[in-house]
Every structure is written in structure tokens, then in C-alpha cells.
C-alpha positions as CSV (number, residue, x, y, z in Angstrom):
1,M,-35.0,-7.0,-2.4
2,N,-35.5,-9.2,-5.4
3,N,-33.5,-7.3,-8.0
4,I,-30.2,-7.8,-6.1
5,K,-27.7,-9.4,-8.4
6,H,-26.1,-12.8,-7.5
7,R,-22.4,-13.2,-7.2
8,E,-21.9,-14.8,-10.5
9,E,-23.5,-11.7,-12.0
10,L,-21.1,-9.6,-10.1
11,G,-18.2,-11.6,-11.6
12,I,-17.0,-12.2,-8.1
13,K,-14.3,-14.9,-8.0
14,K,-13.4,-14.8,-4.2
15,N,-13.9,-17.0,-1.3
16,E,-17.3,-17.4,0.4
17,E,-16.6,-15.1,3.3
18,Y,-15.8,-12.3,0.9
19,T,-18.8,-12.9,-1.0
20,K,-21.0,-12.9,2.1
21,N,-19.4,-9.7,3.4
22,L,-19.8,-8.2,0.0
23,I,-23.6,-8.8,-0.2
24,K,-24.3,-8.0,3.4
25,T,-22.5,-4.7,3.1
26,G,-23.7,-4.0,-0.4
27,N,-27.4,-4.5,1.1
28,H,-26.7,-2.3,4.0
29,F,-25.5,0.4,1.6
30,V,-28.4,-0.1,-0.9
31,K,-30.7,0.8,2.2
32,Q,-28.6,3.8,3.0
33,F,-28.6,5.0,-0.5
34,P,-31.9,3.9,-2.1
35,N,-31.7,6.3,-4.9
36,G,-28.3,5.0,-5.9
37,I,-24.9,6.4,-5.8
38,N,-24.4,9.4,-8.1
39,L,-21.9,12.3,-8.5
40,D,-23.5,14.2,-5.6
41,N,-23.0,11.4,-3.0
42,L,-20.2,9.4,-4.3
43,M,-17.6,11.0,-1.8
44,D,-19.9,10.6,1.0
45,A,-20.7,6.8,0.2
46,T,-17.0,6.1,-0.3
47,M,-15.9,7.7,3.1
48,K,-18.7,6.0,4.9
49,L,-17.8,2.8,3.4
50,L,-14.1,3.4,4.2
51,K,-14.9,3.9,7.9
52,E,-17.1,0.8,8.0
53,I,-14.6,-1.6,6.5
54,T,-12.1,-1.2,8.9
55,D,-13.7,-4.0,10.8
56,I,-13.1,-6.4,8.1
57,Y,-9.8,-7.5,9.5
58,F,-9.0,-10.4,7.1
59,L,-8.4,-8.2,4.2
60,N,-5.2,-6.4,3.3
61,A,-5.1,-2.8,2.1
62,E,-5.5,-3.8,-1.6
63,E,-8.2,-6.2,-0.8
64,K,-10.1,-3.5,1.2
65,K,-9.8,-1.1,-1.7
66,E,-11.1,-3.9,-4.0
67,F,-13.9,-4.6,-1.5
68,I,-14.9,-0.9,-1.4
69,C,-14.9,-0.9,-5.2
70,D,-17.1,-3.9,-5.4
71,V,-19.6,-2.7,-2.8
72,L,-20.0,0.5,-4.4
73,C,-20.6,-1.1,-7.8
74,Y,-22.9,-3.4,-6.2
75,V,-25.0,-0.5,-4.9
76,I,-24.7,1.2,-8.2
77,D,-26.0,-1.8,-10.2
78,N,-28.7,-2.7,-7.5
79,T,-30.4,0.8,-7.3
80,D,-32.3,2.9,-9.8
81,T,-31.0,6.6,-10.0
82,G,-33.5,7.4,-12.8
83,A,-32.4,9.7,-15.4
84,L,-28.8,9.4,-14.1
85,E,-28.6,5.7,-14.9
86,S,-26.5,6.5,-17.8
87,L,-23.7,7.9,-15.7
88,D,-23.3,4.6,-13.7
89,E,-20.3,3.5,-15.9
90,I,-18.5,6.9,-15.5
91,I,-19.0,6.7,-11.7
92,K,-17.7,3.1,-11.5
93,K,-14.5,4.3,-13.3
94,L,-14.1,7.1,-10.7
95,I,-14.2,5.1,-7.6
96,P,-10.7,3.6,-7.6
97,T,-9.0,6.9,-8.0
98,I,-11.3,8.5,-5.2
99,I,-10.4,5.8,-2.9
100,D,-6.6,6.2,-3.6
101,N,-6.9,9.8,-3.1
102,L,-8.8,9.5,0.1
103,I,-6.1,7.3,1.4
104,L,-3.5,9.7,0.4
105,V,-5.3,12.5,2.3
106,E,-5.6,10.2,5.3
107,K,-1.9,9.2,5.3
108,G,-1.0,13.1,5.0
109,E,0.6,12.5,1.6
110,L,-1.8,14.6,-0.3
111,K,-2.6,18.2,1.1
112,I,-6.0,19.9,0.2
113,N,-5.8,23.6,0.3
114,K,-2.0,23.7,0.6
115,K,-0.7,27.1,1.5
116,S,2.1,28.3,-0.9
117,T,5.2,29.4,0.6
118,K,6.2,31.3,-2.5
119,K,6.2,35.1,-2.4
120,W,4.9,37.0,-5.5
121,C,6.5,40.2,-6.5
122,C,4.3,43.1,-7.5
123,F,4.8,45.0,-10.6
């Protein structure tokens, strides 16, 4: 794909191994999401990427979060979502919070559909 941005354009200041993995993973996800990442598939893309990067053993937890953000931004920048292109900057800002919340859910620290133990009185 000729329109793939180079690492200098991405603002990557990491080592060569990080950059190589970022571009390789980014290209893989560009193929998985050829129409880009948008509000409809952002969670799906983030969860798929979270599962895939567990094999990148040389990154600590914070670096993995940064890597996921970098890859998703790479995919957003290197795909065309058509009329939804104007939402790209908003989607990029959502990514870190989504990752944090998914990690909290995985650790059991954030409960979704938590049942209330309080009993409410009838009038």
C-alpha cells in the first residue's frame, strides 16, 4: 500500500524493533479493517488488537497500551472512511480510555451490568 505513512510522519521515537512491529501490525489491521476504524468497530478492533499483542513480550503494560494506541492511530491514518473521516481525531482521543476500561473489565475491577444490592421501598 503506497499511502502508508512512514515512521517519521507518525512521530514514532521508539527503537527499530518497536517500529517494525508497529508497521507490521498496523498493515495487518489495515487489511482487517480496509474501510477504517470508526465508532461502529472501534471496540472490536481494540479487543482484537489487545488479544494479538500479548505475544509482544518485550513491552511492559504501559508500552503495550501505547503500542495499541499507535497501531489503531496508524490504521485510522492509513485507511479511508469516506464521509466519516472527520471523526478520526475524536476516535483517536477515545482510544486510551477504551483501552483502560477494557483492562479494568478484564481484571474484574470494573463490573458491567452490576446488580444493585439495595432494596427500594414501594410508596
